[in-house]
C-alpha positions in Angstrom: 55.9 -18.0 13.2 54.5 -18.4 9.4 51.5 -21.1 10.8 50.5 -18.1 13.3 50.4 -14.8 10.5 48.7 -17.9 8.1 45.9 -17.9 10.9 45.5 -14.7 12.0 45.1 -13.7 8.3 42.6 -16.3 7.4 40.6 -15.7 10.7 40.9 -11.6 9.8 39.5 -12.3 6.3 36.9 -14.4 7.9 36.0 -12.1 10.3 35.8 -8.8 7.5 33.6 -11.4 5.0 31.4 -12.0 7.9 30.7 -8.0 8.8 30.0 -7.3 5.1 27.7 -10.3 4.9 25.9 -8.8 7.7 26.5 -5.0 6.7 24.8 -5.8 3.2 22.1 -8.0 5.3 20.8 -4.9 7.3 21.2 -2.6 4.2 19.1 -5.0 2.4 16.3 -5.0 5.0 16.3 -1.3 5.8 15.9 -1.0 1.4 13.3 -3.3 1.3 11.1 -1.7 4.9 12.0 1.6 2.9 10.2 0.6 -0.2 7.5 -1.4 1.4 6.4 1.9 3.3 7.1 4.3 1.2 6.3 2.9 -2.4 4.4 -0.2 -2.1 1.9 0.9 0.7 1.4 4.6 -1.1 0.7 2.4 -4.7 -2.1 0.7 -2.4 -3.4 3.5 -0.4 -3.6 5.7 -3.8 -5.4 2.9 -5.8 -7.8 2.3 -2.9 -8.4 6.4 -2.5 -8.6 7.1 -5.9 -5.7 9.5 -5.6 -4.9 9.4 -9.1 -2.1 12.2 -8.5 -0.8 10.5 -5.8 -0.1 7.4 -7.9 1.4 9.2 -10.7 3.6 10.6 -8.0 5.3 7.2 -7.7 6.3 7.3 -11.0 9.0 8.6 -12.9 8.8 11.2 -15.5 10.2 8.7 -18.0 8.7 5.6 -16.8 8.0 2.6 -18.9 4.9 -0.2 -18.3 5.6 -3.5 -20.6 2.5 -6.0 -20.8 2.5 -9.4 -22.0 -0.2 -10.7 -19.7 -2.8 -10.5 -22.5 -2.8 -11.1 -26.2 -1.3 -7.8 -26.9 2.4 -7.4 -25.9 3.4 -3.6 -25.4 5.2 -1.4 -24.2 5.0 2.3 -23.6 5.2 5.4 -21.5 3.8 5.4 -18.2 2.0 8.4 -19.0 0.0 6.6 -21.3 -1.0 4.4 -19.1 -2.1 6.7 -16.5 -4.1 8.1 -18.9 -6.2 5.0 -19.4 -6.4 4.5 -15.5 -7.3 7.7 -14.8 -10.8 7.1 -15.1 -11.1 4.1 -12.9 -9.2 6.7 -9.9 -12.1 8.9 -10.4 -14.8 6.5 -9.8 -12.9 5.2 -7.0 -12.6 8.7 -5.5 -16.4 9.3 -6.1 -17.2 6.0 -4.6 -18.8 4.4 -7.9 -16.2 1.9 -7.6 -13.8 0.1 -4.8 -10.3 -0.4 -6.0 -7.9 -2.3 -4.3 -3.8 -3.8 -4.8 -1.7 -6.3 -2.6 1.8 -7.3 -3.6 3.9 -10.0 -2.4 7.7 -10.6 -3.5 10.0 -13.5 -4.4 13.0 -11.5 -5.3 13.9 -8.1 -4.0 17.2 -6.9 -5.2 18.7 -3.5 -4.9 21.1 -0.9 -3.5 20.6 2.3 -2.1 19.3 3.9 -5.3 18.5 1.2 -7.0 15.9 -2.1 -6.8 14.2 -4.6 -8.9 11.3 -6.1 -7.0 9.8 -9.2 -8.4 6.1 -10.9 -7.5 2.7 -11.0 -7.9 0.3 -8.2 -7.4 -3.4 -8.6 -6.6 -6.1 -6.5 -7.8 -9.6 -6.2 -7.3 -12.4 -3.6 -8.2 -16.1 -3.8 -7.4 -19.1 -1.3 -8.3 -20.4 0.7 -5.9 -22.9 -1.6 -5.0 -19.5 -4.2 -3.5 -20.6 -6.1 -6.8 -17.3 -7.4 -7.9 -16.3 -6.2 -11.4 -12.6 -7.5 -11.9 -10.1 -9.5 -10.5 -6.9 -10.7 -11.0 -3.0 -12.0 -9.9 -0.5 -10.7 -12.1 3.4 -11.7 -12.5 5.3 -8.3 -12.1 8.8 -7.1 -12.1 9.2 -3.6 -11.2 12.6 -1.4 -11.3 12.5 1.4 -8.9 15.3 4.2 -8.4 15.6 6.2 -5.5 15.6 10.1 -6.3 16.0 13.4 -4.1 15.1 11.1 -1.2 11.6 9.1 -2.9 11.5 5.3 -4.4 10.0 6.0 -8.2 9.0 3.4 -11.0 11.0 3.7 -13.6 9.7 0.0 -15.4 6.5 -1.7 -14.6 6.8 -5.1 -16.4 3.4 -6.9 -16.0 4.5 -10.4 -17.3 1.6 -12.9 -16.9 -1.4 -14.3 -15.5 -0.8 -15.6 -12.0 -2.8 -18.1 -9.9 -4.1 -18.0 -6.6 -1.8 -21.1 -6.1 1.2 -18.8 -6.8 -0.1 -16.0 -4.5 -0.6 -18.1 -1.7 3.3 -19.6 -2.5 4.6 -16.3 -1.5 3.4 -15.7 2.4 
């Protein structure tokens, strides 16, 4: 009798563990899909269209940019970064340049209201005639929070230059 109870208890615990794992996996997929559609796609759209206000709206009011990809290792409010990027958005909107950004990820963790995304972004900028102005792959970490149903960047960490090979490995 005790063996039967032990066996049933073990089976029940295994079933509950598997059910919980499946539910977590489904929740993770739902969160990633939601972030892709409402956050990363929006970032790409705003960069491509030169929609500065739209891009700004993807940032939490207290967002921080950290960059260690160049000579100067820096951390400062995203508002300062946005002020520096604004002219590029305006130039894109006016057709003076064409910018594009794409993202690929190596790790994506989180829950219903937080996410930490690790990957690489690929940014290109062309002048109005189509001549390449700049191009680069950069390792990225982003800390996102969901507020009032919307995913917002709390921290963007541009870590280091990445290679095309590293980018291709994230397909």
